[in-house]
C-alpha positions as CSV (number, residue, x, y, z in Angstrom):
1,M,24.8,-0.2,4.8
2,T,21.5,-2.5,6.2
3,I,19.0,-3.7,4.3
4,E,16.6,-1.2,5.9
5,T,18.8,2.1,4.8
6,E,19.1,0.3,1.3
7,Q,15.2,0.1,0.8
8,S,14.9,3.5,1.6
9,Y,17.5,5.4,-0.7
10,H,15.7,2.7,-3.5
11,F,12.4,4.2,-2.7
12,N,13.9,7.9,-2.4
13,V,15.6,7.5,-5.8
14,M,12.4,5.5,-7.6
15,R,10.4,8.8,-6.1
16,R,12.9,11.3,-7.5
17,A,12.5,9.0,-10.8
18,I,8.7,9.9,-10.9
19,E,9.2,13.4,-10.5
20,V,12.0,13.2,-13.4
21,I,9.7,11.5,-15.6
22,D,6.5,13.6,-15.3
23,A,8.5,16.7,-16.4
24,G,10.0,15.0,-19.1
25,G,7.3,13.4,-20.5
26,P,6.6,9.7,-21.4
27,G,8.5,9.4,-24.0
28,M,11.7,9.2,-22.1
29,T,14.2,7.0,-23.0
30,L,16.2,5.0,-20.3
31,D,19.1,6.4,-21.2
32,A,17.8,9.9,-21.1
33,L,16.0,8.7,-17.2
34,A,19.5,7.6,-16.1
35,A,21.2,11.1,-17.3
36,E,19.0,13.3,-15.2
37,M,19.7,11.5,-12.3
38,G,23.3,11.3,-12.7
39,M,23.5,7.6,-13.1
40,S,24.1,5.1,-15.9
41,A,20.9,3.5,-17.3
42,A,23.0,0.3,-16.2
43,H,23.2,1.5,-12.4
44,F,19.7,2.6,-12.6
45,Q,18.0,-0.8,-13.8
46,R,20.2,-2.3,-11.1
47,L,18.2,0.1,-8.3
48,F,15.2,-0.4,-9.7
49,S,16.1,-4.3,-9.4
50,A,17.1,-4.2,-6.1
51,W,14.0,-2.0,-4.9
52,A,11.4,-4.5,-6.9
53,G,12.8,-7.7,-5.9
54,V,13.0,-8.5,-9.8
55,S,14.4,-7.4,-12.8
56,P,11.6,-6.4,-15.2
57,K,12.3,-5.9,-19.4
58,R,10.6,-2.1,-18.5
59,Y,12.0,-0.1,-16.4
60,Q,10.7,3.4,-16.4
61,Q,7.1,2.4,-17.9
62,Y,6.1,1.4,-14.3
63,L,7.1,5.0,-13.3
64,T,5.0,7.1,-15.5
65,L,1.8,9.0,-14.6
66,N,0.0,7.4,-17.4
67,H,0.9,4.0,-15.4
68,A,-2.4,3.5,-13.7
69,K,-4.2,3.9,-16.7
70,A,-2.5,1.5,-18.2
71,L,-3.3,-0.8,-14.9
72,L,-7.2,0.2,-15.1
73,A,-7.0,-0.9,-18.8
74,A,-5.2,-4.6,-18.9
75,R,-5.4,-5.9,-14.8
76,H,-8.6,-4.3,-14.2
77,T,-10.6,-6.7,-11.7
78,T,-13.9,-6.5,-10.5
79,L,-14.7,-8.0,-7.4
80,A,-16.9,-10.2,-8.3
81,A,-14.3,-11.9,-10.8
82,A,-12.0,-11.9,-8.6
83,D,-13.3,-13.9,-6.0
84,A,-14.7,-15.8,-9.2
85,A,-11.3,-16.7,-9.7
86,G,-10.1,-17.6,-6.7
87,L,-7.7,-14.3,-7.0
88,S,-8.2,-13.3,-3.6
89,G,-6.0,-16.0,-2.1
90,T,-3.2,-16.9,-4.0
91,G,-3.0,-13.8,-5.5
92,R,-3.2,-11.0,-3.1
93,L,0.0,-9.6,-1.8
94,H,2.9,-12.0,0.0
95,D,-0.7,-14.2,0.7
96,L,-0.9,-12.5,4.4
97,F,-4.4,-13.1,4.9
98,L,-4.7,-16.3,6.3
99,R,-6.0,-14.0,9.8
100,W,-7.8,-11.1,10.0
101,E,-10.2,-9.8,12.6
102,A,-12.5,-6.6,13.0
103,M,-13.1,-4.8,16.0
104,S,-16.9,-5.3,16.9
105,P,-19.2,-2.3,16.7
106,G,-19.3,-1.5,19.9
107,D,-15.3,-1.6,21.0
108,F,-15.5,0.7,17.9
109,A,-17.2,3.3,19.8
110,R,-15.2,3.0,23.0
111,R,-12.7,5.3,20.2
112,G,-10.1,2.7,21.6
113,A,-10.8,2.3,25.0
114,G,-9.0,-0.3,27.1
115,L,-7.0,-1.6,24.0
116,T,-3.4,-1.8,24.1
117,I,-1.5,-1.2,20.9
118,H,2.6,-1.3,20.2
119,W,3.9,0.5,17.6
120,G,7.3,0.9,16.4
121,W,8.9,2.5,13.4
122,F,10.4,-0.1,10.3
123,D,11.9,0.9,6.9
124,S,9.7,-0.4,3.8
125,P,10.5,-0.7,0.2
126,F,8.6,2.8,0.3
127,G,10.5,4.8,3.1
128,L,9.9,4.8,6.7
129,A,6.9,3.0,7.9
130,L,4.6,3.4,11.4
131,V,3.3,0.1,12.6
132,M,0.8,-0.5,15.0
133,G,-0.9,-3.3,16.6
134,T,-2.9,-5.0,18.9
135,R,-2.0,-8.5,20.8
136,K,-4.6,-9.7,17.8
137,G,-2.8,-8.7,14.7
138,I,-1.2,-5.0,12.7
139,C,-4.4,-2.5,13.1
140,G,-1.9,0.5,11.8
141,I,0.0,0.7,8.5
142,G,1.2,4.6,7.7
143,F,4.0,5.8,5.5
144,A,6.0,9.0,6.6
145,A,7.7,9.9,3.0
146,E,5.6,12.5,2.2
147,A,4.2,13.5,5.8
148,G,7.1,13.2,8.0
149,S,6.8,10.9,10.8
150,E,5.6,13.3,13.7
151,A,2.1,13.9,11.3
152,T,2.1,10.1,10.6
153,M,2.0,9.0,14.1
154,A,-0.2,12.2,15.3
155,D,-2.7,10.6,12.1
156,L,-2.7,6.9,13.2
157,A,-2.7,7.5,16.9
158,G,-5.6,10.2,16.8
159,R,-7.8,7.4,15.1
160,W,-8.1,5.7,18.7
161,P,-7.9,8.6,21.2
162,E,-8.3,6.7,24.4
163,A,-6.0,4.0,23.2
164,R,-2.9,2.8,25.2
165,F,0.4,3.8,23.2
166,V,3.6,1.7,24.1
167,E,6.5,1.5,21.5
168,D,7.7,-1.9,21.0
169,P,9.2,-2.2,17.8
170,M,10.9,-6.0,18.4
171,R,7.2,-7.0,19.1
172,L,5.8,-5.9,16.3
173,R,9.3,-6.6,13.8
174,P,8.2,-10.0,12.7
175,W,5.0,-8.9,11.8
176,A,6.2,-5.6,9.8
177,L,9.2,-8.4,8.4
178,A,6.5,-10.1,7.0
179,A,4.4,-7.3,5.7
180,F,7.5,-6.0,3.5
181,G,8.3,-9.0,2.2
182,A,11.2,-9.4,4.4
183,A,10.1,-12.8,5.4
184,R,8.4,-14.8,3.1
185,N,7.2,-17.3,5.3
186,E,5.5,-15.2,8.2
187,A,1.7,-14.8,8.0
188,A,1.0,-10.4,9.4
189,P,-2.7,-11.2,11.2
190,L,-4.9,-8.4,10.6
191,Y,-6.9,-6.4,13.2
192,L,-9.5,-4.4,11.3
193,I,-10.2,-1.6,14.1
194,G,-13.4,0.7,12.0
195,A,-16.8,1.7,11.3
196,P,-18.7,-0.9,10.0
197,F,-19.3,0.6,6.7
198,Q,-15.4,1.1,6.5
199,I,-15.0,-2.6,8.0
200,K,-17.2,-3.6,4.8
201,V,-15.2,-1.3,2.1
202,W,-11.9,-2.6,3.5
203,E,-13.0,-6.6,3.5
204,A,-13.8,-6.0,-0.3
205,L,-10.1,-4.3,-0.9
206,L,-9.1,-7.4,0.5
207,S,-9.9,-9.4,-2.5
208,I,-7.7,-7.3,-4.8
209,P,-4.7,-9.2,-6.4
210,S,-1.3,-7.9,-6.3
211,G,-0.5,-6.3,-9.6
212,H,-4.4,-5.2,-10.1
213,V,-6.8,-2.8,-9.9
214,T,-10.3,-2.0,-9.4
215,T,-12.4,1.4,-9.4
216,Y,-14.1,3.1,-6.2
217,S,-17.5,2.4,-8.3
218,D,-16.9,-1.4,-8.1
219,I,-16.3,-1.2,-5.2
220,A,-19.6,0.1,-4.3
221,E,-21.1,-2.3,-6.3
222,A,-19.6,-5.2,-4.1
223,I,-20.7,-4.0,-0.9
224,G,-24.0,-3.4,-2.4
225,H,-24.2,0.3,-2.4
226,P,-23.4,0.9,-6.4
227,R,-25.0,5.0,-5.4
228,A,-22.5,5.1,-2.5
229,V,-19.1,6.1,-4.6
230,R,-17.9,9.0,-2.6
231,A,-18.5,7.3,0.6
232,V,-16.4,4.2,-0.5
233,G,-13.7,6.7,-1.5
234,T,-13.7,8.4,1.9
235,A,-14.0,4.7,3.8
236,V,-11.1,3.5,1.5
237,G,-9.3,6.9,2.4
238,R,-9.4,6.2,6.0
239,N,-7.6,2.5,5.6
240,P,-5.8,2.3,8.6
241,I,-3.6,-0.3,7.7
242,S,-1.7,1.1,3.9
243,L,-0.3,-2.0,1.4
244,L,-1.9,-4.9,3.4
245,I,-5.8,-3.7,2.7
246,P,-4.5,-2.4,-0.5
247,C,-6.5,0.6,-1.2
248,H,-3.7,1.8,-3.2
249,R,-4.9,-0.1,-5.7
250,A,-8.2,1.4,-6.3
251,L,-8.5,3.8,-9.4
252,R,-11.0,6.3,-11.0
253,K,-13.0,5.3,-13.7
254,S,-11.0,7.4,-15.8
255,G,-7.7,5.6,-15.2
256,G,-6.9,8.6,-12.5
257,L,-5.5,7.9,-9.3
258,G,-7.5,9.0,-7.4
259,G,-6.3,10.4,-3.9
260,Y,-4.1,8.5,-1.0
261,H,-3.9,9.4,2.3
262,W,-0.1,9.2,2.6
263,G,0.7,10.8,-0.7
264,L,0.3,10.4,-4.8
265,P,4.1,9.6,-5.1
266,V,3.7,6.8,-2.0
267,K,0.8,5.0,-4.1
268,R,2.7,5.5,-7.5
269,G,5.6,3.6,-6.0
270,I,3.8,1.2,-4.8
271,L,1.3,0.0,-8.0
272,A,5.0,0.1,-9.8
273,W,6.6,-2.0,-7.3
274,E,3.4,-4.7,-7.4
275,A,3.1,-4.4,-11.3
276,A,7.1,-5.2,-12.0
277,R,6.8,-8.2,-9.7
278,A,3.7,-8.9,-11.3
279,E,4.6,-9.2,-14.4
280,A,8.5,-10.1,-14.0
């Protein structure tokens, strides 16, 4: 079994565990969860540790529906606080954001005309992932676990309809390995392709450290548009570089998950993966 295949298998186990916990309620014990999954508690622990890369003390708590609310209570970060504490530097996912660049508004208005975008499929800790990139960096990451590969491809490609798309996974492989934590010493440059307001929102998302969360209203406040919470939510949902621009760390004020473009099970999986690593 390859590392990539193992990653998808582990995520599928965690996705199934989320369903079992939702059905069984927040008080479900680890033994009961494992029994429902058809495995021993020790085996489930090993799978969780292999998936998250750490051995946390409390396995199932990360997968509960209330986990987001608990994160908001314990690890809520306003963007101003993140900047003041320097969390937007070393605390971010894999320290990959040493280089990023945004497309000019004029270039964006051309809907990708004159742009060559390479693409390829990769396994990730969150299932099959589509990675797209230009010569300047990764411009798109989408997850197919819920939507399927055809819909994921159509979704991302449809954002830049005039671009030229070339399948070339080997060209993107170093960036993809860095993005998904398999190449710790590599950097994955980002190329943000969006409207000016979207770019502002995505820049704000980049300041949220791994293992922490914020709210849509906090983001609106940070970019100087405190009344534009709905527009911020739309821009968060249109983020094309999932995981690396961490739109999954944006929650409702109530602690509700809000939405997630690639499906709430994927959002819950990412939050669980990051929290387990942050608290290990």
